[in-house]
N, C-alpha and C positions, 0 to 999 in steps of 0.2 A: 326032453325038456331041456338038457343042459346048449342044443343047438339055439332051441325058443333062446333060454339063458344069453346064448354069446350078441345073439344078434339084439334082442333088448340093447345091449351094453353098446353096441357099436352105434345103434341108432342113437342112443341118448348122448354119445360125445357129438353126431353133429347136432344133437339139438344145441347142446350147451354151447357151441359155435357162433349160433346164429343167436342166442342171449348173447353171449361175451360180446357180440358189436353192439349191441343197442344198450348194454351197461356199461359197458369201458370203450366210449369212442374214441379212436385218437385224432388227430388231426395236425395238419404238415404246411410248413411254412414255401414264401418262396419270395426272395425278393429281387427286384428288378432296380439296377443301380446304373445312375445315371453315364459311368464309365468305368473303366476295365485296371485301369491304374490310377494314380494319383501325386503329387507332390504334398509338400509340407504349407497350411497357409490355404490349401483348395476344400473344398466341402465336398462329402459324399451325400448326396441325395438318392433319396431309394421310395421306394415304393414296396407293401408288405400284401400279401395275398394269402392269407389264412384258408388250409378248405379241411374240410370233413374228410382223414385220409382212405376213407373206404369209398366216396361218393363222387370225391374230387369239388363237391359242390361250395360253394362258400360257408363257412363254417356259423352254427348258431350258440354255439357253446358257449368258447372263451372272446373274454371283452375287453382284455388287457394284452399287450405284447410287450418282451423285452427284446431290445437290440444293442447290443454290446459288441463294441472295436477292444479287441484283443492285442497288445504289444507282443513283439517278438519273441521278447521274454516270458507271454502268456498269463501280465497283469492286464485285466479290464482299464483300460484305457475313460474308455466311456459306458457308460451303461443312461438309454434313455426305454423306458415308458411311454407307450402309447393305447390311446382309446379304440379297441376293434371296431370297425360299424361294416354290416353287411359283409363279412368277412375283409375286407381293407383298410388299413392304417397307410401315413407315408409320414417322413422325417428327412433327420440329417443332421448329418456327425462332422463337426467343424473339425480342420485337422490344424488348427493355430497353433498351438501348445505340444507336440511332439517333441521330442525328449533327442530319437534322430531319425531316420530314415530305415525302410528294412519292409520285413513280410510280414504284414502284418493281418488280420484275423476278426473278418464282422460275422455276427451270427444273431439267430434269430427263432425267439423260441415264443411259447405259451407255457407258464407252470404247468397246464394238463400235460403238457408232453414229456415232464421229466418224471412221468409214474411210469417210464417204461426208460431202457438203456438212453442214455445220454447221447450218443450218436446218433439218436432221430431228430437230432434239432440240425436247424440250415446253419450252413456252416462254409466259407469262402474264402482263400486267401486273396489279398491281393498287394501287389507293389506299392510301396512308398517310396520315391526314386527322391537323391539328392535334385534341389533345386538347380537346373543348366545353366549358365552365364549367359546362354543366347536363347530369352524364350522363345524364339519363332525356329532356331534352326538347332533341337537338343544336342544333335552329334550322339558320343557313347553315353549311356545314362548309367547313374551309378546310384546303389545303395549299401547301406551299411550289414554287413553281417556277422563283425566281430566285435567286441568292447573294449575297453580302453587296454585289455593287457593283451588282446591278440586273439582272445580264445570265444570259441563259436556262442553265441548265445547259447544257451539250455535248450528254449524253446522251441529258436530256429535251427537248430540242430535236424536236419530230417531225419525221422527213420523209418525204412523202409517193412510196409505191414508185412509183417509174418503173424503164423500161427504156431501154436504149440507143437505142430508136426513140421515145422518147419526146417531143414537143413542144411547145413553149411559144412562148406570145404575147399579149400582155394580160392577166397574169395566168391563162391559161388551163392546161391542161396536159390532153393527146390524146395515147393510144393504139392504135395500129391491131393485130389480129389476126387475119393472115385465116384462116379455116377449113382445116386442115392443114397451114399453114406458110405458103400462099402463094396469090397471084391468079395466074392463071396465062392466058394470052391464050386467046381463043377459046371461052374457056368461063363459063358461070353460078359466081359466085363468093358467098360470105357472109364479111364481115369484122366481125369486131364490133370492140367501141369499148371506151374506157373515157375519161368526161370527168371532168375535177375541175377546183378551181382551185387556186391556188397552197399553199392550207393543207392541201390534200388532203384537201378535202370536196367530194361527190360534187353532181355538175350535174344538171337534170334538164332541163337546156334543149336546146330543139328543135334538130337539124342538119341540115345542109343538104348534098346528096351534088351536084358540079360536076365536069361533064368539062373538059378541058383547054384547050377553048377559050370558057369561063365558062357553057354552055349546062347550065343545071339538070334533072338527072335524078329525085328526090327528095327528100324531106325524112323525116328519120327523128325519134323521142324516143326518149330513155333509157329502157329496161325499167325498171333497178331497182342502185342503187347509182349510179350515171352510168355501167352497163354499159348496151349496147344495140348492133343489128345494121344492117349495112347490104348489101344486096343488091346486087351487079355485074350489070351486064348482062353479053352474052355480046361485043356491038360494045363496049366499054371500051376505051380508051386512053390512061388516067390523067387523073388530074382531084385536086381536093380538097376535104375537108368544110368548111364554113364555120357557125362559132360566134360568136350576136353577146352579148356580155358584159354582165354585168350592168351595167357603165358605157355601156353603149351602144357599147362599139368592136366591130368583126366581125375575128376571127380566123380564119385561114386555116391547114388543117393536108393537107398534101401524103399522098395513098394510097400506101403501097408500091406500088414498080411492079413491072408483074406480067413473070411470066418466059415466054420464046417458046414453052419444048416444055417439058410435064410431066404429071403423072396427080393429078388433085382425088379426095379420098377425103371425102364425107359420112356419117353414122352416127349410126341412131336407134334407140330401144329400146321394145319395148312388153313383152306379158304373154310373148307365145312367143319371145322370144329379141331378137335384135341383125339390125338391114339393116347392111348394109356393101354403098355405092356407091362405085365408080371409074370416071372418064369421064378420055378423055385426048382432048387435042386434036389440028389436024391436022399438024405438027410434030412429035407423038411418034415415035420410033424403035420398032417394032415387038419386044417381048420379053416373056419369061416374068416377072410380078414374084411376089413373095411376099407374103401377109398372114398377120400377127399378132393375134393378143388375147392379153394378158396384165391379169394384176389384181396387184395388188402385188408385180411381179417373179412373177408365178407362172404360168406358161401354160395359157394355156387353148383356143386354139384355132389351126391352123396351115392355111391351103392356096395354092394357086397358081392364079393368072389370068393369060390368054394377053392381053394387049392390043396392040389395034392401033390408028393414026390413026383421033381421032373414034369413038373406042371408049364404049361403058359395059358394064362389068361389075357382078354384082350380088350376092352373097355372104349365106348368110342362118345365123347362129349360134343355135343351141337356144340354151334358157334355162337349160339341166342343166349344158350346157358353161362358162357363165358363175359367177361369183362375185359374192357383195353385192359395190357401192362402184363404188369408179373402175374403170374398164378402161381401155386403150392400146391404142387400134388404131394399127398400124403398115403402109404400104406399100412395100417396099424391093425394090431389085435384086438381083440374085447377088453384086455387088460389095460389097453391102453400106449402099449409099448409102440416107438416106429418101427415100425420093418425097412423100410424106405423112403426114401422124402427127395424131391427133384424141384426146381423151380422152372419154368418153363415161360417164353415171352411171347404174346399173343399181340398179333397187330392192330390198332384202333379197328375199332367199327365203322366208326363214321369218320369220314372224311375229315382232313383240317379245313378252319376255317380260312379262307383268305383273305387278308387285310393288304390294299396293292392303294403303294403310293407314289402321287403323282409330282413333281417339282417344276418350277417359273424360267428354270436354268442349270446348264449342265457343270460351270462353274460361277464363283462370284468376286468381283471385286470387294475389294476394304469396304464396310459399313454398308452392306449392298442388303436392301429387302429381301428376303428370302422366304415364297409360299410354300407350302407344303400343302397337297390336295389330299386326304385318306377315303377309299371305299371298302366298306368292312362286307361281305357276303358269304354267302355257304358255298357248299361244294357243288351245287347247281344254280351260284351266279343270285341268290336269291338276296335282296338289300336284310343286313342284320344291322339291328340296336347291338350295340356294347358299351363297354367305359375301358379304356385302357391306358398306362403312362408311355409317355413320349419323352424321348431322349435322341437330343439332335447334335451331333460331334463335326468336330474338324477334324478331317482325316489324316490330316497332317500332325496332327497333334494325342492319336492314338501310340498306345503307350503297352497296350497286350492287347490278347487274345481275348476273345466272349467267352463268359461261362455259362453254362447248361440254361435255355429256355425254359420257360415256364414248364411244357409239356412234358420235356426229357426232364429236366427235375420232378416233379412232380410222378410221371408216371413209371419212369427208370430209375436215378440217380440214388434216390431217396429210399428207396424199398432193398438198396443192395449193401455190401460191409463197404466201407474205406473209402477214398479216394477214387472217382472211375477221371482219367485221363482223357481228355476230348471226348464227351460221350455222345456229341453230336455226329463222332463218324461212324456211329453204329446204324444212325439211318438214314448216310449221304444217298446208299446207294440200296435198293432192295433187292442184290446177285445174292447169290448161293455164297460167295466169301464173308461179306459183311452178316447176313445169318448165320454163319458158323461162328464168325467173332463172336455174336449179340448171343450165341448158345454157351459159347467158352465163357463169358462173362457170368453168365446164369450159374455154370459152378463154379467157378473157382470164385469170384466172390457174393456164391449164394446164402447170404446174411438171411437168417430168420427173422426179419423185424416182428415178424407175426408168430409167436411159440406156438406151435400146435398142441402140446400137453397142457400150457395155460390156458388156450383159449377151447381146449375139449373137458376141461377142467382138470386133469390129472396133476397137476400141480396146482395149489392154488394162488390167485393173482390177490393182491392188496395194496390198493391207492393208500399213495403217500402224501399225494400234493391235490389239493382242491381245485375242482373250475374258477376260475377268478369272473364273477359278474361285474365287477367293476374295484374299487381301491379296497383290495381285499387286507385289513390289518389284523393278525390270527398271529396265536404263543402262547405261551405255556407258564403256568405258574409255580414255584416249587421252594423247596425252604431254602434257608439259606446253610445246611446241611451239605458236607464234602456228599450223600447222598444223593441228595436232590429232588425228596421226597417230596409226593406230585399234592397238591396241596387242592383240594374242591370246594364247592360251593364259596367261594371267592369274588367278592363284587370288582369288577374293574369298570374304573368311571374315564373317559379321555377328554379330553377336550382338545381341539388344534385350533393354531393362532396363528393368522396370516393376514399381514396388511390390515393389523386393527380388526379384522373381522375373526371370528371365535363359532365352533361349532362344538358339539359334544358327542360322546357315544359311550353306549355302555351294554356291558357283558357278563354272564357270571359265570365262571367256570364249571369243568366238567367233572368226574371223577376221577379223573387222571389230571386235570389240572387245565387241559386245553380252554382257550377260549375263542373266539373270532367277533369282529364286528366290519360293517362294511361303510367306509366312510364316504361320504359325499365327494362330488368329482371336484376337487382341484390342480391349478398346474403349477410348478417349479415345487419349491420345499416349502414346508412349514414347522412350526415348534409343533410337536407333540407331546401333552402331559399327561402320563398316566397315575392314576391313585386307586393301590388297593386297600379293600375295608374286607374286612370278617367281623359280622352283626355290627355293622354300624362303625366299629373299629380300623383305625389304618392298622394294618400289621407289614411288619419285618418280612423280605421274601426275596426270592430272585426271577426276576420277568427275561423269559429268552422271546425273543419276536423271529420270527420265522421270514426273511429274509436274506439267508447264506444261500440259498439255491442255485446262485448260478454253477453249472458246468465244469469242470475241473480242466484243466486247457489238454491237448492231448501235441504228441509232437507231430510235426511236418510230414505230411507223405512224399518225398523228395523230385516226387512227377508233382506236386502241386506248386511248387517254385519255379516252376520251367513256364517263362513268358514271353514267348514269339510273338514278335509283334508281326501280325497277319499282314497281306496286302490286298487292301481295297479295291484295287480298281476294277474288278469287275463286279463289284455292286455300287458302285455311282451310277448317276442316269447317264446311259450314253447311246441309248435306244430315242425315236420320235415317242415311242408309245409311253417312255414315264418323262415326259418332259410336256410342258402344254402354255399355251402365250398367254402370257398376263399383262397387261396394261397399268403402269405406274399411276399412280392418281393422287400417294400419299406426300400430303402438307411438306412442301421443302420450307426448311426456317433458314435462316441467318442468325448464329450463334455471335453474339459477343462474348468479348474478354470478360471472365469470371471478375468483379470489385474484390479487392482484398480489406478486408475491414478488420481493424485489430481493436484487441476487447482483452480487458482485463482477467484475467487468469482468476478461475476461482478452487476456491479452497475445497476440497475433498471433503464430502460427509463425515467420514471418519477417520480424516488424519492423515498426516503426510506417513505414517509408516505401515499402512495398506498399499499405497502406490510407489512409495520411495525406490527409486531406482529400477522401477520398471516390479516393483510389488512380485507376486508368487510367479506372473508370469514370468517372469528375466530369470530368476530361479528356476524354471522347467526346460528353460531354452537352456542352460549353462549345465545340466545335470547330466550325469552318467546315470543315475537311477533317480528317481522320483517319488514317494512313497505319501498317501493321503491319509497321515493318520488320525484325521478325525471318522472318516471311514471305518479305518482300520479297530479303532475304540467301540465303536457301533456290532461291529461284528462280533467283537468279543466279547462284549456286555449281550448280546444277542446268542448267543451261547452256553450262556450262564456264568461265565468266567470273570473276574474279578481284573477291574484293570489296573494294568500293568506300569512299572517306570518307562521312561522312555527310553531307555538305553536299554534294556531287560528286554523289550518287546524288541527291540531293533535286531540285539543278538538274535532273538529267537528267529527270526524271518531273513538276514541274513549274518551268514557264516563266517563272513571276513572281518567282522566287528570285531574287536578284543576290549574288554574293560580290564583297567587294573587299580586299585584300590591301595594309595601311596601308605608305604609302612614307615615314612624319615618325620619325626616329630619334629614341627618347625619349631626354632630355638629361644621363642618366647614363651612357651607353654612350657613344665617343667614334669618329669615323670611323674612326679605325684598327682600332679591335675587330671592326668588321661583317667577317665572313667567319671570325673567329676560333670556332671550336666549344665553346671553353670561355668565352667570353665573350659572345660576340652569343644571341639570344635569339629563339624562330620569334617572331613576333605572332599573336596571332586574327584570324582572318576576319572585315570587317564584315558584317553582311547585313541585307538591304535588301529587303522583300516587297511589292509591288503597289509599290514606290518609299516604303515606311513603315520605318522602323527598327526591328529585332528584339532583343524582351526574350527571356529565355532562364530557362526555370525546370523542375530538376530533380527530378523525383516529387514534386511538386507543393508542393517545398518551398525548394529551395535556389538563391537565383539564383546563376549561373553566368554566364561569359563564354562568347562561341561556339567553344569549344574544338572543336580541329578530332577533331572522335569519329571511327572507326570503327564503320560498321552495326551490326559484332558488339558496341557497347557499349551502343546502344538497342534494347529491346522494342520502342515503339511512338513518335510523334510525331505530335502532335494542334497545329492551326494555327489561332490565337484571333484573330481579327479583332475582338473587342470591343473597347474601351478599358478597359475596368475590369476586363478578367480578370485582369492583372497583379498589382494592388491586391485583388482577391479572395483568391488563391491565396496570394500572399507575406505578404498581412496587413500589407503596406504601404502610407503615404500620399505613395510620392514621384510624381511626375507623370507622365500619363498621356500628355504629347507631347513630342515633340523641335523647337523653334523654330517649333511652331504643327504638328505633322505627328504625328496619334497612330501611337501604339506598334502594332507588333503581337506577340502573345505565340505564343512557342511551348513549349510543353509538351513534356519529354521525360521517359521511362521508363527507366528502367537496367533491362539485363538481369541476371536471378539469374547471377552467377559459378559454374562449373561447374570446378571444376581439370580435370575427364575431358572435359571439352569442345577443351580445346585443341587444336589440329591439329597433329599428325607426324607424319614424314616415311611414307608409304606408311598413314597412315589418314585418316579422315572420321568425323565424329559431328553425327550429323543428328537432329532432330525425325521420328521415321513417326508417319505419322496411322493409327491403327486407324479400327473402326467408331466410332458416334457412338452414345450410348448411350440408349435408350429414355427417353422420360419418358410418367410414365399421366394422360389427362386427369381434373381433380379435379372429381367432380359432388356435392355437395355435398346429405346426405340431413335435413330438417328435420324428422323425425321421432326422431331416434337422437341424432348427437351434434353436431350442427351448430346451433347457433342463430342463427334470421333476423336478420340486419339490416340497415339502408338501401343500406350498403355493395354490398350485390349487386345489381352492378348489369351481370351476363355478357350479353353477346349471342346468345355460342353455350352454348348449355343445357347441350347434350349432347352429346360427339363418341365413339364409337367407333367403330373399325376395323377391326373383326372380331366382324360377326354373322353366325351362323349357321343357316338354317331347316332343320328338322327334317326327316321322312318323311312329313309331314303340310303342309311348306311353309311350319310355325308359327314365328313368334319373336317374343318382344316384352321392352319394357323399361319400367323405371321412371324418373322422374327428377323435380325440383322445379324449380319457374319462379322467375321473381328478386323481388327489391323493385316491380317494375309492377304496380299494381291492373289489370284485366281484360286482362290478357296473351292476347296470340294468338300462335301458334307457325306456325313453318314445317319442313316438312323436306324433306332431302335425303337422296339412298340411292344411289351408283353399287357396281355386282356384278357377278361373273361367275357363273352358275351350275352344277351338275357336270358339265352339258352341254358346256360352253365358250361357251354364248352369254352378251350383256353384256345389262345392264339396268339402266335408273335410275329414277329416281319425283323431281320435282321440281314 
């Protein structure tokens, strides 16, 4: 009976895994960017591919994608929202108002992806360099990594990825990863390791293994990126690894303690499938165990094994039962305890689609037509229909190496922990060294994106975020007490207004005060008016909107900041097979000089205070730090908090601001009048920033005192630490120092006042963000409308997010080169065929 009960439990765990994938389907995102590095003023163009994480087919779940650009400090510089159609969307992020150059991060996610670890989202670090003096000859590229006080940006300060078990000595860091998770007494074990220095640089320094009695066993050398393997003998009773640092000092790192009883698992694959070997030691308690293989959360294989003390059991899983990519092998008990777990790579079964590119010339003169012919076929050469995004670069304008392609990202990188440096390395050659390096990667960065105990039902899983099928507006209603008690059965009415058009929505809160409604699609921002009533009477309450789900920034991995510019000479068209004859039949038009027409200036519809001296954009360009106060206030209210004064809020988010209340009584006010509301007055606080006095300008024009503004009075705030900022904006010759200490200038930009936005009982008004508008990539045509000009220094010559091959697998494009003579081009493409198979070209 006990044996039958154990078998029932083991099978139920695997049935739970099967149901988990259907109930809690995960998604993945991949972004194809038009380039690999940028300058301020350029635009990042992207195509997003959103897929079912298990099948890797275009998602049919989420309909909204969030794309964010984060500054080196970790602030969200821009946040875009795009509709997903057939698992695809596209857009752009303009780099016009960057405060400084540096390492920026672009990331993308659906709201449903945030139900799991936030590290699941797509993320890529991109360099934004200072604009070079010569737009055609860059020379040495530079970017800012320090603030004005020469202190590294807190976000940009790289931090090596470490574990709780990482050990540090003599500026060396070493982490051990036993195969299957444990070293077991009496069993031969394999322990992977990663060796780096304090800056995160992988080391190839030899590693010596010693027993606890200081007897040397043998030595090992890292295989790739500081990763290596240590073989532990069966008579192992503890010990350490020894490494000699660059300074000649010896560092000792203790290996993990061995467990007394256990079952180790090893696994390897070949063309026939996967071989799994489980081995137990002498102290292992006899029992029936379950063995499962899953891939991206989907069940592939299940069986049971009867393990006795000192026994070995081998299972073979046929290749047809496995999926392409990373497999998760788990050995578990009937009580749901994991005894051993391992990630294993399985070579894709289907051969890649082939996208071939031919061009009409090897190099191009300035402003010349560039013609590209594309052919998409399967591995057997049969033409295929497919859709792909295309970027054409000026090779001499390359600033950094490529990121992962769509196959590498979705099959490998997105299922492993942390940043993977140059993931394409593991697939460049299918030899023993590269296979060993890939297997080490499975052990060292073998992060469980898909937690077995969660999938099997051992630990409960609770959804925190919904699947957005459109512009979802959801939140919670509570009372105004400090306990924020939920208010159920409250009627929530919403009116959305934009450009004199209106839309209405309605929802009723549940017992927990939650509500949700779906807005009709709209683009850009709109004003939303919420009204809350109970029994047809307006009620005072607190309304929180669930919009603050943007993942927290994490420190950069040091290797993510390495942007070697590759040599693409081998990738240019240099063989006859990659070129084709093309007859230039394009119309040639003579362009006349453009006539200059003087026109009277028109007033800005909102008046000069919103455009004076360059308006808010000028403040961004002059700023050391820039705050969107309007957004910050909305986030504050969305969490159920009350509005704060501007300076109280700024002190909360920036520790460098200090405010003082004057304790000197002006001579025209008597002491007896203090406390008399009719005669006494409130004095403006005195502000200091980083120990320096502060001057304030409102809307780039009016010098003001440190009036205690509320957050709703101010749209944005720029902190400018350059000494001459105040004089430039105020046209003043006033001193830039106070008692020898230079001033800091705060530029405040006032909110456009709207009577309708004032809060009343039972009401809340807020800005609602719709979908972001698409813009088309401009590609000049130098044979029709456009005049050749030396100012054409485009690095991305052409971008098209949606190119489709016909029934013959064919597609072609026409573009023009820039002003560089003898220009060479480079093509990158990412796409999905109608069969669902991914393909890339670069």
